[in-house]
GUGU-722240 format. One line per 2 residues: their letters; for each residue x, y, z of C-alpha. Coordinates in steps of 0.1 Angstrom, whole numbers. Layout:
BEGIN
A = X Y Z  ...
//
This chain:
BEGIN
MK = -46 -206 -90  -11 -203 -75
KY = 9 -224 -51  22 -202 -23
LP = 50 -208 1  32 -215 33
LI = 34 -189 61  21 -197 95
FL = 8 -174 121  30 -177 152
YI = 19 -167 186  44 -163 214
GN = 29 -154 247  5 -126 238
NV = 24 -117 207  12 -125 172
LA = 35 -127 142  10 -120 114
QI = 30 -100 88  23 -112 53
PE = 40 -105 19  12 -80 8
DV = 25 -57 36  54 -49 13
LR = 32 -33 -13  12 -14 13
YS = 42 7 21  58 10 -14
FF = 34 4 -43  14 36 -46
PQ = 15 67 -69  35 98 -62
NG = 14 123 -42  20 161 -41
TA = 6 195 -49  -21 200 -76
RN = 6 214 -99  28 184 -95
LA = 0 159 -99  -12 177 -130
IG = 21 169 -147  20 132 -138
GA = 40 136 -106  72 142 -125
MG = 95 164 -103  129 148 -105
SL = 146 176 -126  121 205 -124
GG = 120 218 -89  103 250 -78
DI = 75 230 -60  74 219 -24
TA = 67 183 -36  105 182 -44
NY = 109 172 -7  95 138 -16
VN = 110 133 -51  143 152 -56
PA = 151 176 -27  176 194 -50
GL = 145 210 -66  141 232 -35
GN = 172 250 -47  151 269 -72
YK = 134 288 -44  148 323 -38
TG = 118 335 -18  94 319 6
EI = 62 300 0  32 285 20
VL = 10 259 4  -21 239 13
TP = -35 210 -7  -68 193 0
GL = -84 166 -22  -114 144 -29
NF = -113 108 -41  -139 88 -59
FN = -133 51 -60  -150 26 -84
NK = -138 -9 -76  -143 -38 -99
SN = -133 -74 -92  -132 -108 -109
YR = -131 -139 -86  -135 -173 -102
DT = -152 -157 -133  -177 -138 -112
KY = -176 -100 -116  -185 -76 -89
NN = -182 -38 -83  -187 -13 -55
KK = -180 25 -50  -164 45 -22
NN = -156 82 -18  -134 100 7
FG = -112 130 14  -74 131 11
IG = -46 156 14  -16 164 -8
TI = 15 183 2  12 210 29
GI = 40 231 41  64 260 40
VF = 96 268 21  121 295 32
GA = 143 305 3  170 332 2
AN = 194 344 -25  230 353 -18
SY = 233 391 -15  267 390 -34
NP = 256 365 -61  218 364 -69
KT = 224 332 -88  235 314 -57
SQ = 208 306 -31  197 281 -4
AF = 163 269 8  149 251 38
SI = 114 234 39  91 217 63
AV = 63 197 47  38 169 53
TQ = 19 148 28  -3 117 27
TA = 19 93 8  -8 65 9
NY = -46 67 14  -59 34 26
NN = -96 44 29  -115 21 5
TL = -139 -9 4  -131 -39 -18
QY = -155 -67 -24  -155 -99 -45
KG = -175 -131 -46  -178 -163 -66
YN = -185 -200 -67  -157 -224 -57
NY = -159 -261 -61  -122 -266 -55
SS = -113 -254 -20  -127 -238 12
FS = -114 -210 34  -118 -233 64
EQ = -93 -258 50  -64 -236 62
WS = -75 -245 98  -80 -282 92
EE = -46 -283 76  -31 -265 106
VS = -47 -288 131  -38 -320 113
KS = -1 -309 109  2 -296 145
GL = 4 -330 162  -16 -317 191
TF = -49 -328 206  -79 -306 202
DE = -77 -295 239  -40 -286 234
IR = -49 -264 204  -76 -247 223
AN = -52 -240 251  -23 -228 229
PR = -22 -190 221  -7 -198 187
YV = -42 -209 174  -66 -184 190
YG = -74 -165 158  -83 -194 136
SA = -80 -231 144  -92 -228 181
PA = -125 -210 172  -130 -234 143
LE = -127 -264 167  -149 -246 193
TY = -177 -242 168  -172 -277 152
LV = -164 -261 118  -133 -283 120
DT = -135 -318 136  -124 -354 132
FR = -142 -377 108  -137 -413 97
SN = -131 -422 61  -125 -458 50
GN = -115 -466 86  -90 -437 88
LL = -95 -408 113  -92 -375 94
VK = -92 -339 105  -114 -319 81
ST = -138 -290 80  -175 -294 74
PE = -175 -273 41  -153 -300 27
FI = -183 -324 26  -199 -300 1
LE = -167 -301 -21  -166 -339 -19
SS = -202 -340 -32  -190 -321 -63
RA = -210 -290 -53  -198 -254 -51
LL = -194 -230 -22  -204 -194 -25
QQ = -176 -173 -12  -175 -136 -5
KT = -148 -114 9  -151 -78 20
IE = -120 -57 28  -125 -24 46
PT = -92 -6 52  -90 29 67
GG = -63 53 76  -32 64 57
MY = 5 68 57  18 103 62
EI = 53 117 59  68 147 75
AL = 98 160 55  126 184 65
GY = 144 195 33  174 216 25
AV = 190 226 -8  217 248 -22
NK = 219 264 -57  253 270 -71
ND = 252 297 -98  219 284 -112
KW = 240 255 -126  242 229 -99
LF = 215 222 -73  221 198 -44
GG = 196 188 -18  185 163 8
SL = 155 157 30  148 137 61
GI = 115 119 61  95 107 91
PI = 67 84 79  38 78 103
VN = 15 47 97  -21 45 108
YN = -37 15 92  -69 -3 103
NT = -86 -31 84  -117 -52 89
TT = -119 -83 66  -150 -103 65
FR = -151 -137 47  -185 -155 42
ES = -189 -190 28  -221 -208 23
DT = -236 -241 9  -253 -237 -25
SG = -269 -272 -26  -301 -263 -7
IT = -297 -296 13  -303 -289 51
NN = -287 -320 66  -252 -322 50
KF = -233 -308 80  -228 -273 67
ND = -249 -242 59  -225 -212 62
FE = -199 -194 83  -187 -158 87
YI = -152 -150 98  -144 -114 108
DR = -107 -104 112  -99 -69 127
YS = -64 -59 122  -44 -26 128
TH = -9 -14 123  5 18 139
GA = 41 31 139  67 54 125
GI = 100 53 107  128 74 91
NL = 143 77 57  167 99 37
KM = 164 113 2  193 128 -17
GL = 195 144 -51  211 168 -76
IY = 200 188 -106  223 200 -133
RP = 217 226 -161  241 220 -189
KE = 222 246 -210  197 273 -200
YI = 168 252 -213  179 217 -202
RL = 177 203 -166  189 169 -156
GL = 181 153 -123  193 123 -102
AM = 179 112 -69  182 83 -44
HS = 157 74 -17  170 52 11
PT = 148 24 24  125 36 51
YM = 134 20 84  101 14 102
FS = 116 10 136  84 10 156
LT = 55 -9 141  28 -25 163
DQ = 1 -49 150  -31 -58 170
RT = -57 -84 160  -90 -98 171
TD = -114 -122 153  -149 -136 154
LN = -163 -168 139  -200 -176 134
TD = -209 -210 120  -240 -230 111
TE = -232 -267 107  -269 -277 105
DY = -275 -312 117  -239 -316 130
NG = -237 -289 157  -261 -262 147
KA = -253 -225 151  -223 -215 172
SA = -200 -186 177  -164 -182 191
SS = -142 -151 194  -105 -148 199
TL = -113 -132 232  -127 -165 243
FT = -91 -179 244  -72 -147 253
TQ = -85 -116 271  -63 -92 252
PG = -58 -85 214  -29 -102 199
ES = 0 -78 196  32 -79 176
KY = 61 -54 176  85 -55 147
SM = 107 -35 123  107 -33 86
LT = 129 -20 57  110 -7 26
PW = 126 -7 -9  153 15 -23
KF = 143 40 -50  165 54 -77
LV = 154 82 -101  167 99 -132
SG = 149 128 -148  151 154 -176
SY = 132 186 -184  132 210 -214
VF = 121 245 -206  107 266 -235
RE = 123 301 -236  143 297 -205
VE = 152 332 -192  159 345 -157
NV = 126 363 -156  101 334 -150
KN = 73 356 -162  87 353 -197
QK = 90 315 -196  64 298 -218
GF = 63 262 -205  82 230 -201
IT = 81 192 -207  95 169 -180
AD = 99 131 -174  110 108 -146
IE = 121 72 -146  121 55 -112
YV = 133 21 -102  120 5 -70
TH = 136 -26 -54  104 -42 -40
KS = 121 -76 -34  146 -60 -11
SS = 119 -53 15  125 -71 48
FY = 108 -77 82  127 -81 115
SA = 118 -88 151  118 -58 173
NQ = 133 -78 201  171 -74 207
VP = 174 -111 211  148 -128 188
TT = 135 -162 197  141 -192 175
DE = 104 -191 163  107 -154 154
KQ = 139 -160 134  123 -189 116
YY = 92 -169 108  109 -137 95
NS = 134 -157 75  106 -176 59
LN = 86 -144 53  116 -126 37
NV = 123 -155 15  87 -154 2
IR = 92 -116 -5  123 -123 -25
NE = 106 -151 -44  73 -132 -51
YK = 84 -97 -59  109 -80 -83
GN = 122 -45 -89  99 -24 -111
FN = 102 7 -132  78 36 -129
FR = 74 63 -155  61 99 -151
VG = 58 125 -178  41 159 -180
GE = 41 194 -193  29 230 -188
LK = 21 259 -211  20 293 -196
FN = -3 321 -208  7 352 -187
VI = -9 344 -153  -28 312 -164
MA = -11 278 -168  -25 247 -185
RL = -10 213 -176  -12 176 -187
GF = 5 145 -173  7 107 -174
AY = 22 81 -151  27 44 -154
YT = 37 21 -125  47 -13 -137
NP = 41 -48 -122  60 -56 -90
YK = 52 -94 -91  75 -120 -105
DA = 47 -143 -115  32 -132 -149
AL = -2 -146 -138  -4 -118 -112
KA = -14 -86 -130  -7 -54 -112
NR = 0 -19 -125  -10 18 -121
ML = -19 42 -148  -27 79 -141
FS = -40 105 -166  -40 141 -153
GG = -48 176 -163  -51 209 -146
LG = -51 247 -146  -31 272 -125
YR = -33 309 -117  -4 330 -104
HK = -6 367 -97  12 390 -72
GF = 24 363 -49  -9 344 -48
FI = -14 311 -66  -42 285 -69
DL = -40 252 -89  -68 228 -97
TY = -62 193 -110  -81 162 -119
IY = -65 128 -120  -80 96 -134
SI = -62 65 -123  -66 28 -133
NK = -52 5 -107  -49 -33 -112
DV = -39 -57 -85  -47 -91 -70
DF = -59 -104 -37  -55 -139 -23
AY = -88 -151 -8  -69 -173 16
RL = -38 -195 17  -35 -232 18
QD = -5 -255 20  -18 -286 3
KS = -37 -270 -26  -30 -243 -51
NT = -44 -209 -40  -71 -189 -57
FA = -70 -151 -60  -92 -123 -72
SL = -82 -98 -99  -89 -62 -88
DT = -95 -32 -111  -99 1 -92
RR = -108 33 -110  -102 64 -91
GN = -111 100 -98  -92 125 -77
IV = -99 163 -75  -70 182 -59
AS = -66 219 -53  -35 238 -40
VG = -37 273 -26  -5 292 -16
FK = 13 325 -10  48 336 -18
F = 66 359 6
//
């Protein structure tokens, strides 16, 4: 259970302000993606270079290119999701396709000094894959999902007819009133607003609750990178990133009476929330790599916040209820109160990222064919609590200012900066390479009760001969997180613990020119 600073959904005209704190992690708390070679060594690329993934980690690494390269990286994901909600465990599986880094690098050495070169790259990668299905269920004798609507109605100071006519309430409270899931009842002479499932809780019985989250889509980033190599000693680089978001989610929440009594005002309800976010942004990544010795490489990189300047949310809902002897079966959709989906346009800043890295190359010589391997490691710091949402309007209304100030305060109170660690290595046997890697992404939540982290174990093989290369990698990841079933103002909130195991097969095919 956790008390959560209340955030209300505001509706202004046909606009809905429905951003929530979890949106921060959707755009920032995910493992590094890349080519099969990069993923096989845990995603560590801060000081190594020589891979097109450098566009997204440390662009200075592009400076290692003195020829051109084309690469394509498809992948296949196998999800095994486990959840624990109120001491009830549940699991489900989901498989889907994904893509790693795809693109081209143009590298050229200086004709007067072969140790000096420059490179330009165009690449695209799937930075986040949202395709999955998460489910959890359990018995709750403490609170009901519907209480968020009875709280909202009782605190509004409006009549029921005024709420039904107010676009602020079309996605929750208005449908709940329309279906009599929420109504007025007398208790000890006092007129109270309450939901019918609360009668089950007051009789010391439990409600069976089940939530299904079905996100689809992904976040993709186009990168334009440039780097210079000064005498194979200093490498400097930068990349301009253009992230594109395509996120769709259908969340279904079901709640039912477990008593078996057919005349206690409630049997069940089902609430379906369809939500989408689309938009684009821009960011900048800068970095350098220094070689104090032939076999040592040190890297520094900084990623600016992504300015998501054009995000648009749309939302529709359906509510189906059965209140037995009170009102029977009834249904109400958000389209009953407004003919168009609720829409919100807003801007966002994602966290800063700072990276330090080091690599040790075995038998470092100019002829890469004689190099025997390397070990490399990255340490990354991400400022999750610095994420912020803003109105897209040039002159925000008072309600918008109040909402986004409240939301940003919640983000600063709920999240913290976190460290991410990536380490890997490669051994080379003439034209065959063997690789291993590990990555650990630490908890971004301030509250110790909220457990979240990412661990990735990876290994792969590579083949390079006469300008052609192919890499194959398998990554096994253990992802822990939490999901709030719903949010209440007058009670502590309950959440599910999520444990997602993912197997990922990635292949990269490329040609040097």
